[in-house]
C-alpha positions in Angstrom: 70.1 43.6 -131.1 72.1 43.0 -128.1 70.3 42.7 -124.8 70.7 45.9 -122.3 70.9 44.7 -118.7 71.9 47.6 -116.3 72.7 47.7 -112.7 73.5 50.5 -110.1 76.9 52.2 -110.9 78.4 52.6 -107.4 80.2 55.7 -108.5 81.2 54.6 -112.1 79.5 55.2 -115.3 76.3 53.2 -116.3 77.1 49.7 -117.4 77.0 48.9 -121.1 74.7 46.4 -122.4 75.4 42.8 -122.1 76.4 41.1 -125.4 76.2 37.4 -126.2 79.0 35.6 -128.1 79.0 32.2 -129.8 82.5 30.9 -130.0 82.5 27.7 -131.9 84.2 26.3 -135.1 81.1 24.6 -136.4 79.3 27.0 -138.9 76.0 25.1 -138.8 75.9 25.2 -134.9 76.6 28.9 -135.0 73.9 29.5 -137.5 71.5 27.4 -135.3 72.4 29.2 -132.1 72.0 32.6 -133.9 68.7 31.5 -135.3 67.5 30.4 -131.9 68.7 33.4 -129.8 67.1 35.8 -132.6 63.7 34.1 -132.0 63.7 35.8 -128.6 65.3 39.1 -129.9 69.0 38.5 -129.1 71.5 38.8 -132.0 74.7 37.1 -130.7 78.1 38.0 -132.3 79.5 35.0 -134.0 83.2 33.9 -133.7 84.7 30.8 -135.3 87.9 30.6 -133.1 89.1 31.6 -129.6 91.5 33.8 -131.4 88.8 35.6 -133.2 86.9 36.1 -130.1 90.0 37.6 -128.2 90.4 40.0 -131.2 86.8 41.2 -130.9 86.3 41.2 -127.2 88.3 44.0 -125.2 86.5 43.3 -121.7 84.9 46.8 -121.8 81.5 45.6 -121.5 79.5 42.3 -120.0 79.6 39.3 -122.1 77.9 35.8 -122.1 79.7 33.4 -124.0 78.3 30.3 -125.5 81.7 28.4 -125.9 82.6 25.2 -127.7 84.8 22.9 -125.5 87.0 21.5 -128.5 88.2 23.7 -131.2 91.5 23.9 -133.4 94.6 25.9 -131.9 93.1 27.1 -128.7 90.3 25.1 -126.9 87.5 26.4 -125.0 89.2 25.5 -121.6 92.3 27.3 -122.7 90.2 30.3 -123.5 88.5 30.1 -120.3 91.7 30.2 -118.6 92.8 33.2 -120.6 89.6 35.0 -119.7 90.0 34.3 -116.1 93.1 36.3 -116.3 92.0 39.2 -118.4 88.4 39.4 -118.0 87.2 37.2 -115.1 83.7 39.0 -115.0 82.4 37.1 -118.3 79.7 34.4 -118.0 80.5 31.1 -120.1 78.1 28.5 -121.1 80.1 25.4 -122.3 78.8 23.4 -125.1 80.3 19.9 -126.0 79.5 16.9 -128.0 82.3 15.1 -125.8 81.3 16.1 -122.4 81.8 14.2 -119.2 81.2 14.7 -115.6 85.0 15.3 -115.0 85.3 17.9 -117.8 81.8 19.6 -116.6 83.0 19.8 -113.0 86.4 21.3 -114.0 84.9 23.9 -116.0 82.1 24.9 -113.3 85.0 25.0 -110.5 86.8 27.3 -113.1 83.8 29.7 -113.1 81.6 28.5 -116.0 77.8 29.0 -115.3 76.7 25.9 -117.4 77.7 22.9 -119.3 75.5 21.6 -122.1 76.0 18.5 -124.1 75.4 18.6 -127.9 72.7 18.2 -129.4 71.4 20.5 -126.7 68.0 21.2 -125.5 67.0 24.4 -127.3 64.8 25.6 -124.2 67.5 24.8 -122.0 70.1 26.8 -124.1 67.8 29.8 -124.1 67.2 29.6 -120.3 71.2 29.2 -119.8 71.9 32.2 -122.1 69.1 34.6 -120.5 70.5 33.6 -116.9 74.0 34.0 -118.1 73.2 37.6 -119.4 72.1 38.6 -116.0 75.0 37.1 -114.3 77.4 38.8 -116.8 76.0 42.2 -116.0 76.4 41.6 -112.2 79.9 40.3 -112.5 80.8 43.3 -114.9 79.3 45.7 -112.5 81.0 44.3 -109.5 84.2 43.8 -111.2 84.3 47.5 -112.6 83.2 48.9 -109.1 86.0 47.0 -107.4 88.6 48.5 -109.7 87.1 51.9 -109.2 87.3 51.7 -105.4 90.8 50.3 -105.6 91.9 53.0 -107.7 90.8 55.4 -105.3 92.6 53.8 -102.4 95.7 53.6 -104.4 95.7 57.2 -104.8 96.1 57.8 -100.9 99.4 58.2 -99.2 100.8 55.6 -97.2 99.6 57.2 -93.8 96.2 57.9 -95.2 96.1 54.3 -96.3 97.2 53.1 -92.8 94.5 55.1 -91.0 91.9 54.0 -93.5 92.6 50.4 -92.9 92.1 50.9 -89.1 88.9 52.7 -90.0 87.7 49.6 -91.7 88.7 47.5 -88.9 86.1 49.6 -87.0 88.6 51.8 -84.7 87.3 55.2 -83.8 89.7 58.2 -84.2 90.5 58.1 -80.5 91.8 54.6 -80.8 93.5 55.2 -84.2 95.3 58.2 -82.7 96.5 56.2 -79.7 97.7 53.5 -81.8 99.6 55.6 -84.3 101.0 58.1 -81.7 99.3 61.1 -82.8 96.6 63.6 -81.9 92.9 63.0 -82.6 92.7 66.1 -84.6 95.4 64.9 -86.8 93.6 61.7 -87.3 90.5 63.7 -88.2 92.6 65.8 -90.7 93.5 62.7 -92.4 90.2 61.5 -92.5 89.2 64.5 -94.3 91.6 64.3 -96.7 90.7 60.6 -97.4 87.1 61.6 -98.1 88.1 64.4 -100.4 90.8 62.5 -102.3 88.5 59.5 -103.0 85.3 61.9 -103.7 83.2 59.9 -101.0 80.1 61.1 -99.7 81.5 60.0 -96.4 84.2 57.9 -94.8 81.4 55.2 -93.9 80.3 55.0 -97.6 83.9 54.5 -98.6 84.4 51.9 -96.0 81.1 50.2 -97.0 82.2 50.1 -100.7 85.6 48.7 -99.7 83.9 45.7 -97.8 81.2 45.4 -100.4 83.6 44.9 -103.4 86.3 43.1 -101.3 89.1 45.7 -101.8 92.6 45.3 -99.9 93.9 48.7 -98.3 97.5 48.1 -98.8 99.7 49.2 -95.9 103.3 50.1 -96.7 105.8 48.1 -94.2 107.2 50.2 -91.7 111.0 51.0 -92.2 
């Protein structure tokens, strides 16, 4: 089975369960990790190359990846670079028989959660995977919530985004009206439209989510 780690959805559908992947070109190591994780009720998906993993994973669910550093065609570090572009929410645990401090620091700076040397300590790998599953669920939730809020903000007109940006800065309607040269009533009409278009419980709730998920409110340049 795969582990199911769920978090609050912040206006999006419930998070799917976290899946553990083992990406390594060594069949014996894959069998070993499969058996070890199976001993605590986790059934990982095995991929014998980075390409095979990319064919399998679409980024639509949380993923904790036990990833070999050196593989033919595409190395683990190259796969990490690719995932940072297309699925930055994944949690990566590197394993390598050729690890060194520089390599470890480099992968951790790029977002990896852990770096284990082969032969690895079984308990340390189990602990790393369980921690990675939790982190993967958290990252996936935040990533998906960020995009959900960003899409709602993008649906607004340029004037609505301009007003929303000022609300995010903490300005009340009176100050916004004075700054933009309009009436307070007009500002309040725009605020009501923003609330309706984004399906927010309130403007303050929308602002909270914008700040929580680090969403930028784009402002069109003035002509």
